[in-house]
C-alpha positions as CSV (number, residue, x, y, z in Angstrom):
1,M,-2.6,-12.9,6.5
2,T,-2.5,-13.0,2.7
3,R,0.1,-14.7,0.5
4,I,1.3,-13.3,-2.8
5,T,3.6,-15.0,-5.3
6,V,5.9,-12.6,-7.3
7,R,8.7,-12.9,-9.8
8,V,11.5,-10.6,-9.0
9,V,13.6,-9.1,-11.8
10,P,17.0,-7.8,-10.4
11,K,19.2,-5.2,-12.0
12,S,16.3,-3.4,-13.7
13,G,16.5,0.2,-14.8
14,R,13.8,1.2,-12.3
15,T,11.9,-0.2,-9.3
16,A,8.3,-1.1,-10.1
17,V,5.5,-3.5,-9.3
18,E,3.5,-4.7,-12.2
19,A,0.4,-6.8,-12.1
20,G,-0.6,-8.4,-15.4
21,S,-1.9,-11.6,-17.0
22,E,1.4,-13.3,-16.2
23,G,1.1,-12.5,-12.4
24,V,2.9,-10.0,-10.3
25,V,6.4,-8.9,-11.3
26,V,8.6,-6.7,-9.1
27,R,11.4,-5.1,-10.9
28,V,14.3,-3.8,-8.6
29,R,17.6,-2.0,-9.3
30,A,19.5,-4.1,-6.7
31,T,21.7,-7.0,-7.6
32,P,20.7,-10.5,-6.3
33,E,23.7,-10.7,-3.9
34,G,23.3,-10.9,-0.2
35,G,19.5,-10.6,-0.3
36,K,19.6,-7.0,-1.6
37,A,17.1,-7.7,-4.4
38,T,14.7,-9.5,-2.1
39,E,14.7,-6.7,0.5
40,E,14.2,-4.0,-2.2
41,A,11.3,-6.2,-3.7
42,R,9.8,-6.5,-0.2
43,R,9.9,-2.7,0.3
44,A,8.5,-2.1,-3.2
45,L,5.7,-4.5,-2.7
46,A,4.8,-2.9,0.6
47,D,4.8,0.6,-1.0
48,A,2.6,-0.6,-3.9
49,L,0.1,-2.1,-1.4
50,G,0.1,0.9,0.9
51,V,1.3,-1.0,4.0
52,P,4.3,-0.6,6.2
53,P,7.3,-2.8,5.1
54,S,7.1,-4.4,8.5
55,R,3.8,-6.1,7.5
56,V,5.3,-7.7,4.4
57,R,7.7,-10.7,5.0
58,L,9.3,-13.3,2.8
59,S,7.7,-16.8,3.2
60,T,9.6,-18.8,0.6
61,G,12.1,-18.2,-2.2
62,A,15.0,-16.5,-0.6
63,R,17.4,-17.7,-3.3
64,S,14.9,-17.8,-6.2
65,R,13.4,-15.3,-8.6
66,I,10.0,-16.7,-7.7
67,K,9.1,-15.6,-4.1
68,V,6.1,-15.9,-1.9
69,F,5.5,-12.9,0.5
70,E,3.1,-12.8,3.4
71,V,1.2,-9.6,4.0
72,V,-0.2,-9.3,7.5
73,G,-3.5,-7.7,8.1
74,L,-4.6,-7.2,4.5
75,P,-7.6,-9.2,3.1
76,E,-6.9,-11.1,-0.1
77,G,-9.7,-9.2,-2.0
78,E,-8.1,-5.9,-0.9
79,L,-4.7,-7.2,-2.1
80,E,-6.0,-7.6,-5.7
81,V,-7.7,-4.2,-5.7
82,R,-4.6,-2.4,-4.5
83,L,-2.3,-4.2,-7.1
84,R,-4.6,-3.3,-9.9
85,A,-4.4,0.3,-9.0
86,T,-0.6,0.4,-9.5
C-alpha cells in the first residue's frame, strides 16, 4: 500500500490531476459539501493512476483540502511514474 498526499481544489472548471514541484493537486468540479469533492478527487486520482476506484481510499483529511489517500497494490515507485505521465 502506498500513501499519497494531495491538495484538493473544489469548484474548479475541470477535473484534473496535476503533479508538479508543489506536489499533487487534484482539481474537481464538485463542491466541498457532504464529501462530494473528496469522492470526486478519489475517483480522479484512481483514473490518473490507472487503478480501479475501489483501490484508492481516503486515509486522513476528510474535512481538509490537504488529504492523504492510500492506494492498495501499487508500489511507490510506480505511483510516481504514473503521476508524471498525466
